[in-house]
C-alpha positions as CSV (number, residue, x, y, z in Angstrom):
1,M,0.0,0.0,0.0
2,K,1.3,3.4,-0.9
3,L,0.8,6.2,1.6
4,I,0.5,9.9,0.9
5,R,1.2,12.1,3.9
6,G,0.4,15.7,4.2
7,I,-0.5,18.6,6.5
8,F,-4.0,20.0,6.6
9,T,-4.6,23.2,8.5
10,I,-8.0,24.7,9.5
11,A,-8.4,27.6,11.8
12,G,-4.8,27.3,12.8
13,L,-5.0,23.6,13.6
14,A,-2.6,21.4,11.6
15,F,-3.5,17.7,11.3
16,L,-1.1,15.1,9.9
17,V,-3.1,12.6,7.9
18,S,-2.4,9.5,5.8
19,C,-4.4,8.4,2.9
20,G,-4.1,4.9,1.4
21,S,-5.6,2.9,-1.4
22,G,-5.6,-0.8,-2.3
23,G,-2.7,-0.1,-4.8
24,D,-1.8,3.4,-5.9
25,D,-3.4,6.7,-4.9
26,S,-3.2,8.1,-8.4
27,T,-6.3,7.9,-10.5
28,P,-6.4,4.5,-12.2
29,P,-6.2,4.6,-16.0
30,S,-9.4,4.3,-17.9
31,S,-9.8,1.4,-20.4
32,G,-13.2,2.2,-21.5
33,P,-16.0,4.7,-21.4
34,V,-15.8,7.0,-18.3
35,P,-18.6,6.3,-15.9
36,E,-20.7,9.2,-14.7
37,K,-20.4,8.1,-11.0
38,V,-17.6,6.4,-9.0
39,T,-17.5,5.1,-5.4
40,I,-15.0,6.5,-3.0
41,S,-14.8,4.5,0.2
42,G,-12.5,3.8,3.0
43,T,-11.9,3.6,6.7
44,A,-11.2,6.4,9.1
45,T,-9.0,5.5,12.1
46,Y,-7.0,7.2,14.9
47,D,-4.0,6.2,16.9
48,N,-5.1,4.8,20.3
49,V,-2.5,4.9,23.1
50,P,-3.3,2.4,25.9
51,H,-2.2,2.5,29.5
52,N,0.6,0.5,31.0
53,T,-1.3,-1.6,33.5
54,S,1.6,-1.7,35.9
55,T,2.4,2.0,36.0
56,N,-0.9,3.4,34.8
57,G,1.0,5.7,32.5
58,L,0.6,5.7,28.7
59,N,2.2,2.9,26.7
60,Y,3.2,4.3,23.3
61,N,4.7,1.0,22.3
62,L,1.3,-0.6,22.0
63,I,-0.5,2.0,19.8
64,S,-3.3,0.6,17.8
65,Q,-5.3,2.1,14.9
66,D,-8.9,2.1,16.1
67,P,-11.9,3.1,14.0
68,I,-13.4,6.6,14.2
69,R,-17.0,5.5,14.8
70,G,-20.2,7.5,14.1
71,A,-18.4,10.7,13.2
72,T,-19.6,13.2,10.6
73,I,-17.7,12.7,7.3
74,Q,-17.8,15.0,4.4
75,V,-16.7,15.5,0.8
76,L,-15.4,18.9,-0.1
77,Q,-15.0,20.4,-3.6
78,G,-12.9,23.4,-2.9
79,N,-14.5,25.0,0.1
80,S,-17.9,23.6,-0.6
81,V,-19.3,20.5,1.1
82,I,-20.9,18.4,-1.6
83,A,-21.8,15.3,0.4
84,T,-22.2,14.3,4.0
85,S,-22.5,11.0,5.8
86,K,-21.3,9.2,9.0
87,T,-18.7,6.6,9.5
88,D,-20.1,3.3,10.6
89,S,-19.3,1.2,13.7
90,N,-16.1,0.0,11.9
91,G,-15.0,3.5,10.9
92,Q,-16.0,2.8,7.3
93,Y,-17.6,5.3,4.8
94,S,-18.7,5.3,1.2
95,F,-19.7,8.1,-1.2
96,E,-21.0,7.9,-4.8
97,L,-19.4,10.9,-6.5
98,N,-19.1,12.4,-10.0
99,S,-16.1,11.0,-11.8
100,N,-12.9,13.0,-12.5
101,T,-13.7,15.6,-9.8
102,E,-11.1,17.2,-7.5
103,V,-12.2,16.6,-3.9
104,K,-11.0,15.8,-0.4
105,I,-12.5,13.8,2.4
106,R,-13.0,15.5,5.8
107,V,-13.8,13.8,9.1
108,R,-15.2,16.1,11.8
109,A,-14.7,15.4,15.5
110,E,-18.5,15.4,15.8
111,L,-21.2,13.0,16.7
112,L,-24.5,14.3,15.4
113,Q,-27.9,12.6,15.0
114,T,-31.2,14.4,14.9
115,G,-34.5,12.9,16.0
116,S,-35.0,10.2,18.5
117,P,-32.6,8.9,19.5
118,G,-30.5,12.0,19.1
119,W,-27.2,13.6,20.2
120,D,-24.9,16.5,19.3
121,T,-21.3,16.3,20.6
122,T,-18.3,18.2,19.2
123,I,-14.6,18.2,20.2
124,V,-13.3,21.8,20.0
125,D,-10.2,23.8,20.8
126,N,-10.9,26.2,23.6
127,T,-7.6,28.0,22.9
128,N,-8.5,28.6,19.3
129,N,-11.9,30.3,19.4
130,G,-13.7,27.0,19.8
131,A,-12.7,25.6,16.4
132,I,-13.8,22.1,15.8
133,Y,-11.1,19.5,15.2
134,V,-11.1,17.8,11.7
135,L,-9.1,15.3,9.8
136,D,-8.6,15.9,6.1
137,S,-7.3,13.8,3.2
138,S,-5.2,15.4,0.5
139,V,-7.0,16.7,-2.6
140,F,-7.4,14.0,-5.2
141,S,-9.3,13.2,-8.3
142,T,-12.2,10.8,-8.1
143,G,-11.0,9.5,-11.4
144,S,-12.9,7.0,-13.6
145,S,-13.1,4.0,-11.3
146,N,-13.8,3.2,-7.7
147,Q,-11.2,4.1,-5.1
148,T,-10.3,3.3,-1.5
149,R,-9.2,6.3,0.6
150,N,-8.3,5.6,4.2
151,L,-7.5,8.3,6.7
152,N,-5.6,7.9,10.0
153,A,-5.2,10.6,12.7
154,A,-1.7,10.1,14.0
155,S,-0.7,10.4,17.7
156,G,2.2,12.7,16.9
157,W,4.5,10.7,19.2
158,G,8.1,10.6,18.0
159,G,9.5,8.0,20.3
160,S,10.4,10.1,23.4
161,S,8.2,13.1,23.0
162,Y,5.5,14.5,20.8
163,T,7.1,15.7,17.6
164,S,4.2,16.4,15.3
165,T,0.5,17.4,15.6
166,R,-1.5,15.3,18.1
167,A,-4.3,14.7,15.6
168,A,-5.5,11.5,17.2
169,A,-6.4,13.0,20.6
170,P,-9.8,14.6,19.8
171,F,-10.9,11.4,18.0
172,H,-10.1,9.2,21.0
173,I,-12.1,11.6,23.1
174,L,-14.9,11.4,20.5
175,D,-14.8,7.6,20.5
176,R,-15.3,7.4,24.3
177,V,-18.5,9.5,23.9
178,Y,-19.6,7.2,21.1
179,E,-19.0,4.2,23.3
180,T,-21.1,5.8,26.0
181,I,-24.0,6.7,23.7
182,M,-24.1,3.2,22.2
183,K,-24.3,1.7,25.7
184,L,-27.1,3.9,26.7
185,E,-29.1,3.4,23.5
186,V,-29.5,-0.2,24.5
187,V,-31.4,0.7,27.6
188,D,-33.2,3.8,26.1
189,S,-33.8,3.6,22.4
190,S,-35.3,7.1,22.3
191,I,-32.5,8.8,24.3
192,N,-32.1,12.5,23.5
193,L,-28.8,14.0,24.5
194,P,-28.6,17.8,24.5
195,E,-25.6,19.6,22.9
196,L,-22.2,18.9,24.4
197,K,-19.0,20.6,23.7
198,I,-15.8,19.0,24.8
199,N,-12.9,21.4,25.1
200,W,-9.4,19.9,24.6
201,S,-6.1,21.6,23.7
202,V,-2.4,20.9,24.0
203,N,-2.4,24.2,25.9
204,N,-4.8,23.1,28.6
205,V,-2.9,23.1,31.9
206,A,-3.6,22.5,35.6
207,Q,-3.7,26.2,36.3
208,S,-6.8,28.2,36.9
209,G,-7.4,31.4,35.0
210,D,-8.3,32.2,31.4
211,R,-9.8,29.1,29.8
212,S,-9.3,30.6,26.3
213,Q,-5.6,30.4,27.1
214,G,-5.8,26.9,28.4
215,Q,-5.8,27.7,32.1
216,I,-8.6,25.2,33.1
217,G,-7.3,24.1,36.5
218,T,-8.3,20.4,36.0
219,S,-10.6,18.3,33.8
220,F,-14.2,19.1,34.7
221,Y,-17.8,19.5,33.5
222,S,-19.8,22.7,33.7
223,N,-23.0,23.9,32.0
224,G,-23.0,21.8,28.9
225,E,-19.2,21.7,28.4
226,I,-16.4,19.5,29.4
227,F,-12.8,20.8,29.7
228,L,-9.9,18.3,29.5
229,L,-6.3,18.7,30.3
230,G,-3.7,18.3,27.4
231,A,-0.4,19.6,28.6
232,A,2.3,17.1,27.6
233,N,4.8,16.0,30.3
234,S,2.5,17.4,33.0
235,D,-1.1,16.1,32.9
236,T,-3.0,14.9,29.8
237,D,-6.4,13.3,29.8
238,E,-7.2,12.7,26.1
239,Y,-6.2,9.0,26.4
240,D,-7.6,8.6,29.9
241,G,-10.9,7.1,28.8
242,H,-12.3,6.7,32.3
243,V,-11.6,10.3,33.1
244,I,-13.5,11.4,29.9
245,I,-16.4,9.1,30.7
246,H,-16.5,10.3,34.4
247,E,-16.9,13.9,33.2
248,W,-19.4,12.8,30.7
249,G,-21.3,11.2,33.6
250,H,-21.6,14.7,35.2
251,Y,-23.0,16.0,32.0
252,F,-25.5,13.1,32.1
253,E,-26.4,14.0,35.7
254,D,-27.0,17.6,34.7
255,K,-29.0,17.1,31.5
256,L,-30.9,13.8,31.9
257,A,-30.7,13.0,35.6
258,R,-29.9,15.2,38.6
259,S,-27.0,16.0,40.9
260,D,-27.2,18.2,44.0
261,S,-23.4,18.1,44.4
262,I,-21.6,21.2,45.4
263,G,-18.3,20.1,43.9
264,G,-14.9,20.8,45.4
265,S,-11.8,18.8,46.0
266,H,-12.2,15.1,47.0
267,S,-10.4,11.8,47.2
268,G,-11.3,8.2,47.8
269,G,-10.6,8.2,51.6
270,D,-12.5,11.5,52.3
271,R,-15.6,11.7,54.4
272,L,-17.6,13.9,52.1
273,D,-20.8,15.9,51.9
274,M,-23.2,13.1,50.9
275,R,-24.2,15.0,47.7
276,V,-20.6,15.1,46.6
277,A,-19.9,11.5,47.6
278,F,-22.8,10.3,45.5
279,S,-21.9,12.3,42.4
280,E,-18.2,11.5,42.4
281,G,-18.8,7.9,43.3
282,F,-21.3,7.7,40.5
283,G,-18.8,9.2,38.1
284,N,-16.2,6.6,38.9
285,A,-18.6,3.7,38.8
286,W,-20.1,5.1,35.5
287,S,-16.7,4.9,33.8
288,G,-16.4,1.3,34.8
289,I,-20.0,0.5,33.8
290,I,-19.7,2.0,30.3
291,T,-16.4,0.3,29.6
292,D,-17.0,-3.0,31.5
293,D,-13.6,-2.3,33.0
294,P,-13.5,-1.6,36.8
295,Y,-10.0,0.0,36.7
296,Y,-10.1,3.8,36.5
297,R,-6.7,4.9,35.2
298,D,-5.3,8.5,35.0
299,S,-1.9,9.2,33.5
300,Y,0.3,12.1,34.1
301,G,4.0,13.2,34.4
302,S,7.0,13.2,32.2
303,Q,6.2,11.4,28.9
304,Q,2.8,10.6,30.4
305,A,4.6,7.6,32.0
306,Q,3.1,7.9,35.5
307,G,-0.4,7.4,36.7
308,F,-2.8,6.0,39.3
309,S,-5.7,3.6,39.2
310,I,-8.8,3.0,41.2
311,N,-10.6,-0.4,41.2
312,V,-14.2,0.7,41.5
313,E,-15.2,-2.9,42.2
314,N,-13.1,-3.0,45.4
315,N,-15.4,-3.2,48.4
316,N,-12.6,-2.7,50.9
317,V,-12.6,1.1,50.9
318,S,-11.4,3.3,53.7
319,N,-13.9,5.3,55.8
320,K,-16.9,3.3,54.6
321,G,-20.3,5.0,54.7
322,W,-22.9,7.2,53.1
323,F,-20.3,9.9,52.9
324,S,-17.7,7.9,51.0
325,E,-17.4,8.1,47.2
326,G,-15.5,4.8,47.5
327,S,-18.6,3.2,49.1
328,V,-20.9,4.7,46.5
329,Q,-18.8,3.5,43.5
330,A,-18.4,0.0,44.9
331,I,-22.2,-0.3,45.5
332,L,-23.1,1.0,42.0
333,Y,-20.6,-1.1,40.1
334,D,-21.6,-4.2,42.0
335,I,-25.2,-3.6,41.3
336,Y,-24.3,-3.4,37.6
337,D,-21.7,-6.1,37.3
338,G,-22.0,-8.5,40.2
339,L,-18.6,-10.2,39.6
340,N,-16.3,-11.7,42.2
341,D,-19.1,-13.4,44.1
342,D,-21.1,-10.2,44.5
343,T,-24.6,-11.0,45.5
344,T,-26.6,-9.2,42.8
345,T,-26.4,-8.3,39.1
346,L,-29.1,-5.9,37.9
347,G,-27.2,-4.3,34.9
348,L,-27.4,-0.8,33.6
349,G,-31.2,-0.6,33.0
350,P,-32.4,-0.4,36.6
351,I,-29.6,2.1,37.4
352,Y,-30.5,4.3,34.5
353,E,-34.2,4.1,35.4
354,V,-33.7,5.4,38.9
355,L,-31.3,8.2,37.9
356,T,-33.5,9.6,35.2
357,N,-36.9,9.2,37.0
358,E,-37.3,8.8,40.7
359,Q,-33.9,10.2,41.8
360,K,-34.3,13.1,39.4
361,N,-37.5,14.1,41.2
362,T,-36.7,13.2,44.7
363,E,-37.7,15.6,47.6
364,A,-34.5,14.8,49.4
365,F,-31.0,15.8,48.3
366,T,-29.5,13.3,45.9
367,S,-27.5,10.7,47.8
368,I,-26.9,7.0,48.2
369,F,-30.0,7.0,50.5
370,S,-32.4,8.2,47.8
371,F,-30.8,6.1,45.1
372,I,-30.9,2.8,47.1
373,T,-34.5,3.5,48.3
374,Y,-35.8,3.9,44.8
375,L,-33.8,1.0,43.4
376,K,-35.2,-1.4,46.0
377,D,-38.7,0.0,45.4
378,N,-38.4,-0.8,41.7
379,N,-36.7,-4.1,42.2
380,P,-38.3,-5.7,45.3
381,A,-37.1,-9.2,44.3
382,Q,-33.5,-8.1,44.7
383,E,-33.9,-6.1,48.0
384,A,-32.1,-8.6,50.1
385,Q,-29.1,-8.7,47.8
386,V,-29.0,-4.9,47.5
387,N,-29.1,-4.7,51.3
388,S,-26.1,-7.0,51.5
389,L,-24.1,-4.6,49.3
390,V,-25.2,-1.6,51.3
391,S,-24.6,-3.0,54.7
392,G,-21.1,-4.1,53.5
393,Q,-20.3,-0.4,53.2
394,Q,-21.6,0.3,56.7
395,I,-24.7,2.0,55.5
396,V,-28.0,1.3,57.2
397,T,-30.5,-0.8,55.2
398,N,-33.8,-0.1,56.9
399,T,-33.9,3.5,55.7
400,D,-35.5,5.8,53.3
401,I,-34.6,8.8,51.1
402,W,-33.9,10.8,54.3
403,G,-31.3,8.4,55.7
404,S,-33.6,7.6,58.6
405,N,-32.1,5.2,61.2
406,E,-28.6,5.8,60.0
407,T,-26.1,5.1,62.8
408,N,-22.7,5.7,61.1
409,S,-21.8,9.2,62.2
410,G,-18.5,9.5,60.2
411,G,-16.6,10.5,63.3
412,N,-18.9,13.1,64.9
413,N,-22.4,12.5,66.4
414,A,-23.4,15.9,65.3
415,N,-23.7,14.5,61.8
416,L,-26.8,12.5,62.8
417,P,-29.6,12.4,62.1
418,V,-28.9,13.0,58.4
419,Y,-31.7,15.6,58.3
420,V,-33.0,17.6,61.2
421,T,-36.8,17.6,60.8
422,I,-38.5,21.0,61.2
423,N,-42.3,21.4,61.5
424,P,-43.9,24.8,61.3
425,D,-44.5,26.7,64.6
426,N,-42.8,24.1,66.7
427,A,-40.2,24.9,69.3
428,P,-36.7,25.7,67.9
429,V,-34.5,22.7,67.1
430,Q,-30.7,22.9,67.4
431,A,-28.5,22.0,64.4
432,C,-24.7,22.0,64.5
433,T,-22.0,21.9,61.8
434,N,-18.5,20.7,62.4
435,T,-15.0,20.5,60.7
436,T,-14.0,17.1,62.1
437,N,-13.5,15.8,58.5
438,G,-12.0,19.0,57.1
439,D,-13.1,22.5,56.3
440,D,-13.1,22.6,52.5
441,R,-16.9,23.3,52.5
442,N,-17.6,20.0,50.9
443,K,-16.7,17.6,53.7
444,L,-19.0,15.7,56.0
445,G,-20.3,18.0,58.7
446,N,-19.6,21.3,56.9
447,H,-23.3,21.5,56.1
448,R,-26.4,20.6,58.1
449,F,-29.5,19.5,56.3
450,L,-33.1,20.4,57.3
451,R,-36.3,18.7,56.3
452,L,-39.1,21.2,56.2
453,N,-42.6,19.8,56.4
454,V,-45.1,22.3,55.1
455,A,-48.7,21.1,55.6
456,S,-50.5,24.0,54.0
457,S,-49.5,26.7,51.4
458,G,-48.7,30.1,52.7
459,S,-45.9,32.5,53.7
460,Y,-43.2,31.1,56.0
461,T,-40.1,32.3,57.7
462,L,-37.1,30.0,58.3
463,R,-35.2,31.5,61.2
464,L,-31.7,30.5,62.3
465,T,-30.3,31.9,65.5
466,P,-26.6,31.3,66.3
467,A,-26.1,29.8,69.7
468,V,-23.3,32.2,70.5
469,A,-24.0,35.8,69.4
470,N,-21.6,37.7,67.1
471,T,-19.5,34.6,66.4
472,N,-20.7,32.9,63.2
473,D,-22.0,34.0,59.9
474,V,-24.8,31.5,59.1
475,D,-26.2,30.9,55.6
476,A,-29.2,28.9,54.4
477,Y,-30.7,27.7,51.1
478,I,-34.2,26.3,50.6
479,Y,-34.7,23.7,47.8
480,S,-37.7,22.0,46.2
481,R,-36.8,18.8,44.3
482,G,-33.3,20.2,43.4
483,S,-34.4,23.7,42.5
484,L,-33.4,26.7,44.7
485,V,-36.5,28.4,46.2
486,A,-35.0,31.0,48.5
487,L,-31.8,31.9,50.3
488,N,-30.1,34.2,52.6
489,Q,-26.3,34.5,52.4
490,D,-25.8,38.1,53.5
491,F,-22.7,38.6,55.7
492,G,-23.5,39.0,59.4
493,T,-23.2,37.2,62.6
494,G,-26.7,37.7,63.8
495,E,-30.0,36.0,63.3
496,V,-30.9,34.8,59.8
497,E,-34.4,34.9,58.4
498,I,-35.7,33.7,55.0
499,T,-39.3,34.7,54.3
500,T,-40.9,33.1,51.2
501,N,-44.2,31.6,50.0
502,L,-44.2,27.8,50.1
503,Q,-46.7,25.4,48.6
504,A,-47.8,22.5,50.7
505,G,-45.1,19.8,50.5
506,T,-41.7,18.8,51.7
507,Y,-38.7,21.0,51.3
508,V,-35.0,20.7,52.2
509,A,-32.6,23.4,53.5
510,D,-28.9,23.4,53.3
511,T,-27.3,25.3,56.1
512,L,-23.7,26.1,57.0
513,A,-21.7,28.5,59.1
514,Y,-18.6,30.6,58.6
515,D,-16.4,32.3,61.1
516,S,-17.0,35.9,62.1
517,T,-15.0,37.1,59.1
518,G,-17.3,35.2,56.7
519,S,-14.3,33.6,55.0
520,D,-13.7,30.1,56.6
521,I,-16.1,27.3,57.3
522,A,-16.7,27.0,61.0
523,A,-18.1,24.5,63.6
524,A,-21.2,26.2,65.0
525,C,-24.6,25.5,66.5
526,Y,-27.8,27.4,65.8
527,D,-31.4,27.1,66.7
528,V,-33.8,26.5,63.8
529,E,-37.5,27.2,63.5
530,L,-40.0,27.5,60.7
531,I,-42.7,30.1,61.4
532,S,-46.0,30.4,59.5
533,N,-46.8,34.1,58.8
C-alpha cells in the first residue's frame, strides 16, 4: 500500500493525515467509457494509546489504529461541502461521486444525530476560538473507477516526545463518547442528549485562569461543556478514557438526571458531603459500567509515563459509609456487574431508570440513600441482595430517602440524624456543623440539612439563630426537588431569616456556618425554627 502524507490546516490547527488505497493513490487509467459516477470509500482511524497496567502511564509501544465511529464525514470540492455522511461502527464510509472531480475527504470530530434517539457532541479547541477538530485527506481526483481512501489521525508521538500534531487526541475523546452513547441506547432507544462541547487543547494546563488560554485548572464539566487537560509532560487526559467518561457522567447528571453536588476537591478516603460523595462515586462507577472495566486509570507526568488507578469494584474502601465516594462507586458497580461473588447483578437498565426518573424528582437531596431506596422500590425481588451490598459499606439498610435510622456518624455524632426535621411553629431545634473531617466546605459535617414539612400553602419564615452571638455567619438555602427556592447568604453574625411563599409539601434546606469574618467554614450551632406568617 502506498501512503501519501500531508499537513492540513484549519483555523490554525494542523493535522497530519495518511491516505491509502488498495494499490496506488493516483487515478487508475481508464480502459473504456468514463462512468458518470464512481464510489469513493475507505476507513477512518485514529492512533489509540493504551495504558501500561503496571504504572498506569501511557504505553506508546502498543499504539493501535482504532476506528473513528459514528463521526460526521464530508466530501469537499474546494471549500464547498458536496456530500455528508457518517462513519459506521467499523469506521468505514462510502460516497458515490461524480467522476474526474477534484475533492478531499474530511472527518469532523463530531457525533451528530437528529430525531429520536439523538445527540450533538463536538470536540473543540478552547484556545482557538472553539474551532472544531477535523481530519482531512489530501486533494485527489475521483478518477474514472472506484477508489479506496483511508484516513488515519496520528498520535504525533516521536519516540520520546510529541514531535508532530497530536491529531488522534480529539478522535479518541470522541470515541469514548460514542462508546457511552451506544451503551445507553441499548437501555433507552429514544434517548435524547442535548448539545455537548468537549474542550481539549495541548495548551490546557492544571492552572486556573483564562480558559481561552488553556488555564482550566483540572478536567471538569460545567453547564454543557467538558474541559480536558492536554499539557504534555504534565497532565494529559485525552487518552484517559475513564476520566473522559467520568466527566461525561456529570453531563448526564446535569442534563438527563440530577445531581445536587456542590463540587470541590475530593479523594477516595475522604468523608464527604453526601451529595458530593454520590456524584463522584457515581462518576467513577459510571466509567467502569460504560467500559466494562473496573479500573479507572489516570496518566500524568514526564512522557505521560506515570499514573494511578482505582478499582471501583473494590469493596474494601477506607472510611466506609454514606459519605464515601468509594462506598458509592463500589455499590453502584456491584449492582451493575456482580462479579467476584457479589450477591446481585441488575445491569445498567435499573440504574438508568432510577437516575432519570425517581432520583431526578426526589424531595431529598441526591445521595446514596435516595438512590438505594428507589432502586429497591423498583426491584423488590433483589432487596435482600442490595441490602447486603449496602450493609457491607456500613450504611443502614432499613432506611428511606432521608437516611432515617442511620447510625454511622462518620466521626462526629453531630452529623446525625442526616436531616433535622422541622415542622412549622414548633419549638426551635438545634443544628450543628463541624469540621471534624475537614473545612473545605464539601466535607461531611460542613453542612447541616433540614427537612421542612409544610402542611399548607402560605408564607413562612425560616429562622436560624446562632447559639453564640456575634461569632458565626450562618447561611441557608431552601430547595424543592433540586431547585433553589429561597436563600439568605448576607454577611453578618446575627439571626438569619428567610421569608418566602411555600406550597404544601416537603422542602429541604442546606445550612452552613462561617467564622466571624465570613471567610472560613466553622463549627457552629444554631437554633432553627419554621414560622407560619
